[in-house]
N, C-alpha and C positions, 0 to 999 in steps of 0.2 A: 873641424867645421860642424860635424854632427853634434858634438857636445855644446857648442855655442848656440846653434839653432834650437836645440832641445831646451836649454835653459831659458832662452828668450820666449819660446812658445808656452812653457810652463808658467812663466811669469804672467803671461796673458790669460792664464786660467785654463789652458787646453790640456787634455790628457795626451801624453806623447809617448810613443813606443819607438825608441831609436834602434837602428841596426846599421852595422858597418860592412856587411858582406851581402852579396846577392843571395846566396843560399839561405842564410838566416832570415832575410827579409821575405823571400818567396815562401818559406815554410810558415811564417807567422801571418802572412797576408789574409788567407781565408779564415783563420782562427780569430784574428782581431777584427775583421770586417770594418776597417777604418772609414771615416767620412772623407778624409783628405790624405793624400800621399804626396810627400815631397821627395823626389828622387833625382840623383845625378844621372846623366846619360851613361856615364862609365862608372860602374860600381867597383870594378877591379880591372886587372890587366887583360881579362879574357875577351873583352868586347863591350858593345853598347847594350848591356843588360837593362838599361833604363827603359828601352822600348818594350822589352818583354814585361817589365814591371808595369808599364802603362797598360799593356794589353790585358794582363791578369787583373789589374785593379779595376779596369773598365768592365771586365766580365763578371765582377761581383754583383750580387743582387741584394740591395740596390748598388749600382756602380759607384765606386769612389771617385772623387774629383782629384785630378792629378796636376801638380806643378812640377815642371821639369827644370833642373839646373844644368847649365851647359857652359863649357869653356869657350874661349875665343877660337874661331875656326870650325866650330861645330854647329853653326847657325842653320845650315841646310838640314842637318839631322833634327834640330829643334823644330824647324818648320814642318818636317815630316811627322814629328810627334804631335804637333797641333792638328794636323790633318787626321791623325788617328784618335783624337779625342782629348788631348791634354787641354786643361783650362788655360794655362799660360806657361811661359818659360822665363827664367832669369839667367842673365849672362854673368859668369864670374869675372872679376870680383863684384859682388853686389853688397849694398848696404842693408843692414838688419832692418832698418825702417822700411825699406822697399819690400823686403820679404814679409814683414808684418802686415803691411797694407794689402799685399797680394793675397795673403792667407785670409785676411778679413773679407776682402771682396769675394774670394772663392767660396767661403762658408756662407756668406749672404746669398750668393747665387745658388748654392746647393739648398739652402733653406727654401728659396722661392720654388725651385724645381720639385723638392720633396712635397711642399705644400700643394703644388699644382697636381702632382700625381695622386696625392691623398684625396684632394677634393674631387678629382675625376672618379676615383674609386667610390667615394661616398655618393657621388651623383648617380653612378650606375647602380650601386647597391640600393639606393633609395627607390629607384624606379624599376628594378628588375622584377620579373613576373611574380616571384614569391613574396613580394612586399604588398601585393594586393591580397588581403587576408580572406581565406575561405576554403573549406573542404567539402562544401555541399555540392551535389551534382550540378546545380545551376552555375556555381562559380567555376567549377572544373571546365564547363563548357566555355566560359569566358576566357579562362587561361589558354585553352587550346586555340581559340580563335585569335587571341592577341599574338600568341607565338607564331601562328601560321602567317599572319599578315603584317607583322611589325616591320620586316625588312623588305617591304614592297613600297611602291609609290602610289598604291591605290588609295582613292578617296574613301574615308571611313565615316559612317554615321553612327554615333554612339547614342543609344536611347536608354532612358531610365528616369525614374522619379528624381526630384530634387534631393541632393544629399547622398546619392548612391555611389559617388566616386567617379563621375564621368571624366573630369579633368585628370584624375590620377591614371585612368586607363589611357588617355591621350598622351600623357607624359611617358607612360610605359612604352607606347608605340613609338614615340619619337626617340627616346633615349636607348632603345634597343634596335635602332635602325642605322643605316649608313649615314643618316643625316644628324647623328647624335651630337657632333661637335659644331653644328651650325645652329642658328637661333631657333628656339621654341617660343612662339609669340601667341599668347592667349588673349582673347577679348570676349567680353560678355556683351552680346549684341542687344540685350534688353536694357543695358545700363545707360545708353546714350540716345538722345533724340536723333531723328533721321539725318538731318544736315550735318551734325557733328560726327555721327557714325560713318557717313560717307567720306568725310575728310580724314577720319582716323584710318579707315581701311585703304583708301586709294590715294590719299595725299591731296595737296592743292598747290596752285601757283599763286604767287603774290598778286594781290588785287582782284582775285577771282570772286571775292565776296567781302562784305563789310567785316573788318577785323582780320583779314588775311594779309598781314603786314610783311610776311616772309613766305618763301617757298617751304612746303612741308612734305617730307617723305612719308608715304602711307605705310601701314603695317604689312601689307603684302610685299612691298619693297624691302622693308626691314627684315622680313623673314626669308629673303632670297637665299636659296640653298638649303633652307631648313623646313620648318613646319609651322603653319598657322592653325590655331584652334579656335573655331567659331562656336562659342557656347551660346545656347538658346537661339539657334539660327532661325527657328520658327517665328521669332518676333520681328524679323526684318520686314520693312515695307516692300511693296511691289516694285518700286523703282530700284531699290538696292538688290532685290532678288534678281532683277534683270541684269544688273551690272555684275553680280557675282556669277551668274550663269555664263557671261562672256569671259570672265577670268578662267573659269573651269574649261571652257571650250577652246579658247584661243591662247591661254597661258600669257595674257598680257593685261596690264592695268592702264587706265588713263586718268591721271590726276584731275581733280576739279579745276576747270579753267584752262585745260591744256588739250590740244588736238592730237598730240603725238603720243602713241601708245608706248609703254615700257614693258619689255619682256621680263617675266619673273619665273624662276624655277622654284616652285613652292608646293609642298604636299599639303593638301587641305584635309583637316579633321573637323568634323562638325558634331554638335551634340544638341539634343532637345529633350524636354520633358513633356512635350505635347504629342498628340496623335496627328501626325502630318497628313495622313490619308483623309482624316475628317476635315482638316484645314483645306485640302485640295477640293473636296466636295463643296465646301462653303465659299470657295473662291479666294481664300486667304493665303494660299501658298501655290506657287507655280508647279505644275506637274512635271514639266521638263527639268526644272531645277531639282526636284525631289529625286528623279532618276539619276541625275548627275552626282548628287550627294550620296545616294543610297547604293553605291557600287558594292560596298561591304557593310553589313550591319552588325553591330555588337549590342545586344540587349542586356542591360544590367538589372539583376533582380533587386527588389526592395528587401529590406530586412525581414519583413513579414513572410517573404517567399524563401528565406534561407535561415530559419530559426536555429538550425543546427550549427550555424556559424557564430551565434551570439557569444558563447563562452570564449571562443577563439578571439573574437574582436575585443571583448573586455580585457582578456589577458594581454593582447597586443597594446591596447591603449594604456593599461596600467604600467606596463614596462616603459612605454615611450614617455608618458607624463612624469613618472618617477625619475627617469634619467634627466629630463629637462629641469626638474626641481632639485635634483641631487639628494633624493630621499630613498629610503628602502621601499621596495614594492609592497604595498599593503595587500592583505587578503580580503575576500568579500564574504560577508556572512551568508548563511544559507537562505535566510528570509530575503535579503537584498537580491540575491541571485534569482530567487523565485519571482520577485517583482520585475526585475529586468527582463525575464523571459515572458512575463504576462503582458507587458507594455507592447503596443504594436509599432512604436517608433515611426510616426508619420514623417519625421525629418530624416529618417534612415540613418546611415552610418555617421553623418555629420552630427545629428542630434545625440546619438550614443556617445560619440567622442567627447562632445561638450559636457555631457552628464558625468562621464568618468573623470574629466579634468576637474569638475566641481568637487567630486567625491575625494579625489586625491588632496585637494586643498583643505577640505573640511574634516576629514576623518581623524579620529584619535586612536592612539594605542595600536596603530598598524592594522585596524580592521574597519572596512567600509560597512556602515549599517544603513538601514532604511532612511533614517533622518538625514543622511548625507546626500540622498538623491533629491532631484527637483521636487518641489512640494506637490505638484500635480500627480506624482506617482505614488504618494504615500497611501492613498485610498486602496491601492491594489495589494497592500500587505496582508498576508495571512498570519493572524495572531497565534495560530497553533504551531508555527514554525519558528525555531529559535533564531534570535538576532545576534547571538553571541557565538554560535557554532559556525566554523568556516564552511562555506559552500564552494569557494574557489580559492585555493591556496596559491601563493606565488610560485611561479615556475622555478624548480630547484636550480636550474642553470643560471637564472638571473637573480636569485635571491642570495647567492653566496657572495656577500658583499662586506661592507665595513664592519658590521657587528660580528660576523663570523671570523674575520681576520683578528679582531681584538681578543676573541675568546679562544683562539687556537691553543694558546699555552695552558688553558685551564681544562681542556677536554681530552678524553682518551682518543687514540688515533682513529678509531672507527666512528667517532662522533664529531669529527671536524665539520663545521658548517651545519651541525645539527642533523646530518644525514649519514647513513651507512652506505656511502657511495663506493663503488668498486675502485680499487687503487689502480691507477695507470702509471705511465712513465713519469719520473720525477720532473723532467723538463716541461711536461705539459702542465703539471701542478704549479711549477715556478712561473710559467708564462701566465697562468690564470691569476696568481697573486700579483704579478707585475701589472696586469691589466687593471685589477681592482685599485691598485695604488695610483696608476696613471689617471684613472677616471676620478678618483677622489681629489687629486691635485687639480684637475680641470674644473671639477665642481666647486672647489674652494676659491678658485680665481674667477668664478662666474663665467666659465667657458673661454677665458682668455688663454689660449694655448702658449703664447709667448711668455706670459707671466708664469704659467704652470711649468714650462721648461726651465725657467730661472729658479723656481722654487725647488725643482728636482735636481738641479745642478747639471743639466744636460743641454745640448743645443736644440734649437727648434727642429732641425732636420732629424735628430735622433728621436725626438718625441713622435714626429710624424711617421718615421720608419717603424717604430715599435707599435704604433696604432695600426699601421697597415699590415704588419706581420701577423698580428692577432686576427684581423679581419680576413686575411688570406687563409689562415688555418680554419676559421669558422665556416668560410664559404667553400 
C-alpha cells in the first residue's frame, strides 16, 4: 500500500518520503518537517501508533496536516484522531482517486492557513513600534508613549504637522493592542461635507433624506470591537462635534433618521494638525469635546525637529522602494545628502518619502545625485561637494543581493558580497542565500507568490513557511 500511494503522489508532482515502520517514521518526522503526513492508525502490531504520529506531526513548527487511514471497526479511534487535529480520515479499502482528492484539499487548506499566518505576521511586523523610524530624543519619547498606552482603551489625541505619520502611529496603537484582530477604520474628517460625514460616521435609515434609498451602517458600527481613527478631527462642524461627544460619553450612536441608539464598543483615536486650544478660544471647537479626546496626547515632531533622523529615514525609504521595484539599493552622493539635510521638508516624512521614490526611479548607475531630487531642491546644492562620492552607502545587510550572489564564484572567500564580513554558521549563510533567491523569484513574478512558488518548484505553503522562518530569525 505504501508503494502504491507513493507512486501515485509522485506522479502528482509531490515529494514523498515513505516509511513502513513506526520507529523509522518517528525518527524522520522532525528532520523532514513535512507539510502533510498520511498515516495508518496501526503501523505495526504494537498498537495505535498513528495517534502518536498525529500528536508529533501537529507539534511541529509549523504543524503538519495529517490524514489518517483506518480499517473497518476503528471508526471511533478515527473520530478521536479528528478531535486531536487530524484533517480527515479514509476508511480502508479506499480508492486512489479518493486519496488524491483528499490530499489536494488538505494542501489547499494548508496553503490558506500558511498564508493567513504569514499575513498576520506581516501585519504585526509592519506596525510594530520599531517600524516608526527614528532615534532622536523626540521620537524616543513617542515610542515610549505608544508602548505604554497601546494596550489600553484610552482615547488618544495624536498631534503633529501634516505628513508626520499620525495614521502610522494610530495603526501601531491598534495593531499592538487586544483589538488587533478587530477592524481598524480610518476616516479623514476634512474630506467630506457635513451631511455626508454625519452619514458616514453614524449611518442612516432608508428615507431619512433625499438619496437614502437603503439603510446604511455607519463607521462607528463597522468598527465595533476595534478602533476608529478620526483624522483632522478639528475640521468637524459644531453639530458633529456634539454628536461625537455623545458617542464618547454614552458609547452609543444614533443613525440619521432613527430614534433608537445603538451601543458600540469602539476605541477612538483622533488626530489633528491644528492648535485646538486656539480653536476653542475662537469658538470653533468644543472645550468639553477637547477634554474627552485629549485623555492621552502623543505629539509627533516635524522633520525639522528631528534632523538627526533624516539619514535613517532615507535609508529606510531606499530599502522599501528598492524592494517594491525589485532593484538593488542605490547609494546617495555626498552632495545629495547635504541637500537633503539642508531642506526643511515642510511636507515632513511624506514629502521625504515621495522624494526618495522619485530618486529611486530616476537614478543611474546605482547612485542618487542632486539632479534626481525634485527641482526645487537643486538650488540648495553646494558645488564644492562631490556629486559622485557616496555620502550614504546601502546598508550591508540589505545590499547583499542578486549581484553578490552572481559574483560569489569569482571572489575570494573574504570578499563575498564585496565585504569582509565575519564568518558565522553555515546554516545562517545558506538561509540568507535562500532568502535572496526567494525574493528574486517573487520580484520576477511581480509579487505573485503563487507563481513564484510554481517557478521554484515548491508549494505555496512551503514558500510562506520559508518567508516566515527568515522573518522569525530576523526579529
